[in-house]
C-alpha positions in Angstrom: -8.7 15.7 81.0 -7.0 18.3 83.4 -6.0 22.5 83.0 -2.7 23.3 83.2 -0.8 26.8 82.7 2.3 26.5 81.6 5.2 29.4 82.2 8.6 29.3 80.6 11.4 31.5 81.2 13.7 33.2 79.3 16.7 30.4 79.0 12.9 28.4 77.9 12.7 30.6 75.2 15.8 32.1 74.7 16.3 30.6 71.3 14.2 30.0 67.9 15.8 25.8 68.3 14.5 26.0 72.4 11.0 27.5 71.3 10.7 24.5 68.8 11.3 22.5 71.8 8.6 24.6 73.8 6.2 23.8 71.4 6.4 19.9 70.9 6.8 19.6 74.7 3.0 21.8 74.1 1.6 19.2 71.7 2.8 16.6 73.8 0.5 18.1 76.7 -2.3 18.6 74.4 -1.9 15.0 73.1 -2.0 13.9 76.3 -5.6 15.2 77.1 -4.6 18.2 78.6 -6.3 21.7 77.9 -3.2 23.9 78.2 -3.0 28.1 78.5 0.9 29.2 78.3 2.5 31.8 79.5 6.1 33.3 78.7 8.9 36.0 79.4 10.8 37.3 77.3 14.0 35.7 75.4 17.2 35.5 77.4 18.7 38.4 78.2 16.1 40.6 76.5 15.1 42.5 79.3 18.5 43.6 80.3 19.5 44.6 76.9 16.1 46.7 76.0 16.6 47.9 79.5 20.2 49.6 79.1 19.1 50.7 75.4 15.8 53.0 76.9 19.2 54.3 80.2 21.3 54.9 76.9 18.9 57.4 75.8 18.2 59.2 79.3 19.9 58.0 82.2 16.2 57.9 83.9 13.4 57.5 81.5 9.6 57.9 82.3 8.8 54.6 83.8 5.6 54.1 81.5 8.5 54.9 78.9 10.2 51.8 79.9 7.4 49.9 80.4 6.2 49.8 76.9 9.9 49.0 76.2 10.2 46.1 77.9 6.9 44.4 77.3 8.2 44.1 73.9 10.4 41.4 74.8 7.7 39.3 75.9 5.6 40.5 72.7 7.9 39.0 70.5 8.5 36.0 72.1 4.8 34.9 72.9 4.5 35.7 68.8 7.0 32.9 67.9 5.9 30.5 70.3 2.7 31.2 68.3 4.0 30.6 65.5 5.3 27.5 66.2 2.5 26.3 67.6 0.4 26.9 65.0 3.4 24.9 62.4 2.7 21.8 64.3 -0.9 21.8 63.5 -1.6 23.3 67.6 -3.7 26.0 66.6 -2.2 29.3 69.2 -3.4 32.2 69.5 -0.6 35.0 71.4 -2.4 37.1 73.3 -0.8 41.0 75.2 -1.8 42.4 78.6 -4.5 44.3 77.6 -5.8 41.5 75.1 -6.2 39.4 77.8 -7.4 42.6 80.2 -4.8 41.6 83.1 -5.8 44.7 84.9 -3.3 46.4 87.5 -2.9 49.3 89.4 -0.7 52.7 87.9 2.4 51.8 89.6 4.7 52.0 86.8 7.5 49.1 86.6 5.9 47.9 89.7 2.0 46.6 89.4 0.6 44.9 91.4 -2.3 42.9 89.7 -6.2 43.5 90.6 -8.4 41.2 88.0 -8.2 39.2 85.4 -10.9 39.2 82.9 -10.9 35.3 81.3 -13.5 36.0 78.7 -10.9 35.9 76.1 -9.0 33.2 77.3 -12.0 30.8 78.0 -13.1 31.4 74.9 -10.2 30.9 73.0 -9.8 27.5 75.0 -12.8 26.0 74.3 -12.7 26.9 70.4 -9.5 24.5 71.1 -6.7 27.1 71.2 -4.3 27.7 73.4 -3.6 30.8 75.1 0.2 31.9 75.1 -0.1 34.7 76.5 2.9 37.7 77.5 4.0 37.4 81.2 5.3 40.4 83.1 3.1 42.8 81.6 -0.7 44.8 82.1 -2.7 47.3 82.2 -3.4 50.4 84.0 -6.8 51.8 85.0 -6.2 54.7 82.4 -4.6 51.8 79.7 -1.4 52.2 79.5 1.3 49.6 79.4 2.6 48.4 82.4 4.9 46.2 84.3 4.8 43.6 86.9 8.9 44.0 88.3 11.2 41.0 87.7 10.4 37.6 88.0 6.5 39.0 86.9 5.9 36.3 84.3 6.1 33.8 87.2 3.2 36.3 89.3 1.3 36.1 85.5 1.2 32.8 85.6 0.0 32.2 88.8 -3.3 34.6 88.7 -4.0 33.0 85.4 -4.0 29.9 87.1 -5.8 31.3 89.6 -8.6 33.3 87.1 -9.2 30.1 85.5 -9.4 27.5 88.7 -6.6 25.2 86.6 -5.5 22.1 87.9 -1.9 23.4 87.8 0.3 25.9 87.5 3.7 24.9 86.0 6.7 26.9 86.3 8.6 25.8 83.7 12.7 26.3 83.8 16.4 25.4 83.2 16.2 23.5 86.9 13.8 20.6 87.9 12.7 21.5 90.6 13.5 23.2 94.7 16.9 22.0 96.0 17.3 21.4 99.6 20.6 24.6 99.0 21.7 25.5 95.8 23.6 22.6 93.6 26.4 25.3 92.7 27.3 25.4 96.5 26.1 22.2 97.5 26.8 19.6 95.4 25.3 16.9 97.4 21.8 19.5 97.4 18.7 16.4 96.5 15.6 18.1 94.8 12.6 18.2 97.3 9.4 15.8 95.9 6.9 18.6 98.0 7.2 21.9 100.0 4.6 24.0 101.2 3.5 27.1 100.3 4.7 28.5 103.6 8.1 27.0 103.3 8.8 28.2 99.2 7.9 31.3 100.2 10.2 32.2 102.8 13.7 30.0 100.5 12.2 33.1 98.0 12.1 35.9 100.3 16.1 34.8 101.0 17.5 34.1 98.9 16.3 31.4 96.5 16.5 32.3 92.5 13.9 29.3 91.2 10.2 31.7 92.1 9.6 34.8 93.0 8.2 35.7 95.7 5.2 37.1 94.6 4.0 34.1 92.7 4.7 32.2 96.0 2.5 34.5 97.9 0.2 34.8 95.1 -0.2 31.0 94.9 -0.9 30.2 98.6 -3.6 33.3 98.8 -5.8 31.5 95.7 -4.3 28.0 96.9 -3.3 27.4 93.3 -0.9 24.0 93.0 2.4 25.0 92.1 5.2 22.8 90.2 8.4 24.0 89.9 10.0 20.8 86.9 12.6 21.3 83.8 11.6 22.3 80.7 14.5 20.0 79.3 13.8 17.2 81.4 11.4 14.9 81.9 10.4 14.8 85.5 8.2 14.7 88.8 9.5 18.5 89.6 8.9 20.1 92.9 4.9 20.3 94.4 4.2 23.1 96.3 1.4 22.8 98.4 -0.5 23.2 101.1 1.0 22.3 104.4 -0.4 19.2 105.3 -0.2 16.5 108.5 3.4 15.0 108.2 4.8 12.2 111.2 7.6 12.4 108.9 8.7 16.2 108.3 11.4 17.1 108.3 13.0 19.6 110.8 15.0 21.6 107.9 13.3 21.5 104.3 16.5 23.7 103.0 18.7 26.2 103.1 19.0 29.7 101.1 21.6 32.0 100.6 21.7 35.9 99.5 24.9 36.8 98.8 24.4 40.7 97.3 23.6 42.2 101.4 25.5 45.2 103.5 25.5 45.6 106.9 25.5 49.0 108.8 25.9 50.6 112.4 25.8 53.5 113.8 27.4 53.8 116.9 27.3 54.8 120.8 23.1 56.5 119.4 21.4 58.2 122.5 19.2 55.5 124.2 15.9 57.7 124.0 12.7 56.6 122.8 12.4 57.2 119.2 16.1 56.9 117.7 15.2 53.7 116.0 13.1 55.8 113.9 15.4 58.4 113.6 18.1 56.2 112.0 16.3 54.1 109.8 13.6 57.0 108.6 15.5 58.7 106.0 16.5 55.4 104.1 12.7 54.5 104.2 11.7 57.8 102.8 14.6 57.0 100.4 12.4 53.3 99.2 16.5 51.3 101.0 15.1 48.0 101.8 15.8 47.1 105.6 15.9 43.3 106.8 17.7 42.4 110.0 17.9 44.6 113.0 20.0 44.4 115.9 20.4 47.4 118.9 22.2 46.8 121.8 21.7 49.2 124.5 24.6 50.0 126.9 25.2 50.8 130.5 26.9 54.1 129.6 23.2 55.1 127.9 23.6 54.6 124.8 22.9 52.0 122.0 24.7 51.1 118.9 21.7 49.9 116.3 22.9 47.9 113.2 20.8 46.9 110.2 21.5 45.3 106.7 20.6 46.8 103.5 20.5 44.6 99.4 24.4 45.3 98.5 23.6 48.0 95.9 22.1 50.4 98.5 24.8 50.8 100.2 26.6 53.7 99.7 23.5 55.2 99.2 22.2 54.2 102.7 25.5 55.5 104.1 25.5 58.9 102.0 21.9 59.3 104.1 23.1 58.1 107.9 25.8 61.1 108.1 24.1 63.9 108.7 21.8 61.8 111.0 24.8 60.7 112.8 26.3 64.1 113.4 22.8 65.5 114.4 22.4 62.2 117.4 26.1 62.6 118.5 26.6 58.6 117.4 30.3 57.6 118.1 30.8 56.0 114.9 29.4 55.0 111.6 30.4 51.5 110.2 29.5 49.5 107.2 30.6 46.2 106.1 29.9 44.8 102.3 31.3 41.8 102.5 28.5 39.6 104.7 26.5 37.6 103.0 23.2 36.0 104.5 22.9 32.2 105.6 18.7 30.9 106.4 17.4 27.5 107.1 13.8 26.7 106.9 11.6 23.7 107.6 7.9 23.8 108.8 9.2 20.7 111.3 11.1 23.7 113.1 7.6 24.0 115.4 8.0 20.4 116.6 11.6 20.6 117.2 13.2 22.1 119.5 17.4 22.9 119.8 17.6 23.7 115.9 19.0 27.0 116.2 21.6 25.2 118.4 22.6 22.6 116.3 23.0 25.6 113.5 25.2 27.5 115.2 27.4 24.5 116.3 27.7 23.5 112.5 29.2 27.0 112.1 31.4 27.2 115.2 32.8 23.8 114.5 34.1 25.8 111.3 35.1 28.5 112.8 32.7 30.8 111.1 31.7 33.6 113.4 28.3 35.0 113.2 27.3 38.4 113.5 23.7 39.0 113.1 21.1 36.3 114.0 17.4 36.6 113.3 15.2 34.1 113.5 10.7 33.4 113.4 8.8 30.6 113.3 10.1 28.5 110.5 13.8 30.1 109.5 16.3 31.2 111.1 18.2 33.0 109.3 22.8 34.6 110.2 24.9 37.0 108.6 28.3 35.8 108.5 31.3 37.2 106.4 30.7 36.3 102.8 34.0 34.4 102.1 32.6 31.3 104.7 28.8 31.2 102.4 29.9 28.1 100.9 31.9 26.3 104.0 28.2 27.1 105.8 26.2 26.0 104.0 27.6 22.4 103.4 28.3 22.3 107.0 24.7 23.5 107.9 23.1 20.8 105.4 25.1 18.0 106.1 24.5 18.8 110.0 20.6 18.6 109.5 20.7 15.7 106.8 20.1 17.3 104.0 22.0 15.1 102.0 21.4 12.3 99.2 20.1 11.6 96.2 17.1 13.1 94.4 13.4 12.7 95.7 
């Protein structure tokens, strides 16, 4: 008998009929002899609805009260799922964040889990009851409701699995695993049977929407076996594991892409110590995340400084940098919010040379110009014009032989 923590996303519990289907699925696991602990998101679209409702009342509502509001979505879902399980003869009990004692810091809207008191959960499991836990939410040191940020239910599930020393954590969603690329962009993408935590963390951080990066980081840190699989179809899904020696390890395991990118260039900046800090300081102070950075030195003692931000932060970043440009006497401040980032990821890059060349050649053959490049030990990212995104993904996917049937 295994102890399995299952997390069901918003689409999995999006309607009463789907909640019934999830209950049936849990029953089958129980009939197979497993102990099951469940974490649920809010019903599909509910968090967005609640968020809009709060901002309809006032443009900038208090973060503490927004956490109370947003957390109510998960409360509805876990209650309905517990009701459905009980109706099928399976004892079930819903748990909210404070009932689990999912202790977090006090950063409303982006809280981090600090400790989980598993006493109530273990008691329920030993009594033969299925705990149905509200994902995304916790309790601050002062007893206030907190939320973990978007995608937080994945993190809840992994944290619970780690605290209970579960045999596996299953992320049950509307896709049947992790693919070599987004199938909506590359129809020839295939499902991966396994992938390392390191690769999955890179893919999640670079634009893959299957898992939230924080949940992957948490799973890797506490070595929680993590599996992504479909709520609606039977299958093995994709198992995310610690890196293993594998002579057949592919050079590239997957391709991620991000459309919500924008590029800003301040050109003709004096090439002096501290200039990067002077440019990025106001941006960082405004909590705007900077991704790729390129600085080119000119022969005339001036430099061009380029970096990327999320598209939603583009206009704000430009507004912050206009007075900086005047103060530095820079020649120009320009931007482009029609770019995209494409990345290849694979632990096999460590032992194979020429990966970047092959990637660049594939793009050149399609006449796609590379605007920026960023690399690490197991990934290469390029910025290109957004209009070439799908063509670029397909070209790179074919170059590294990722086409094929699901594994």
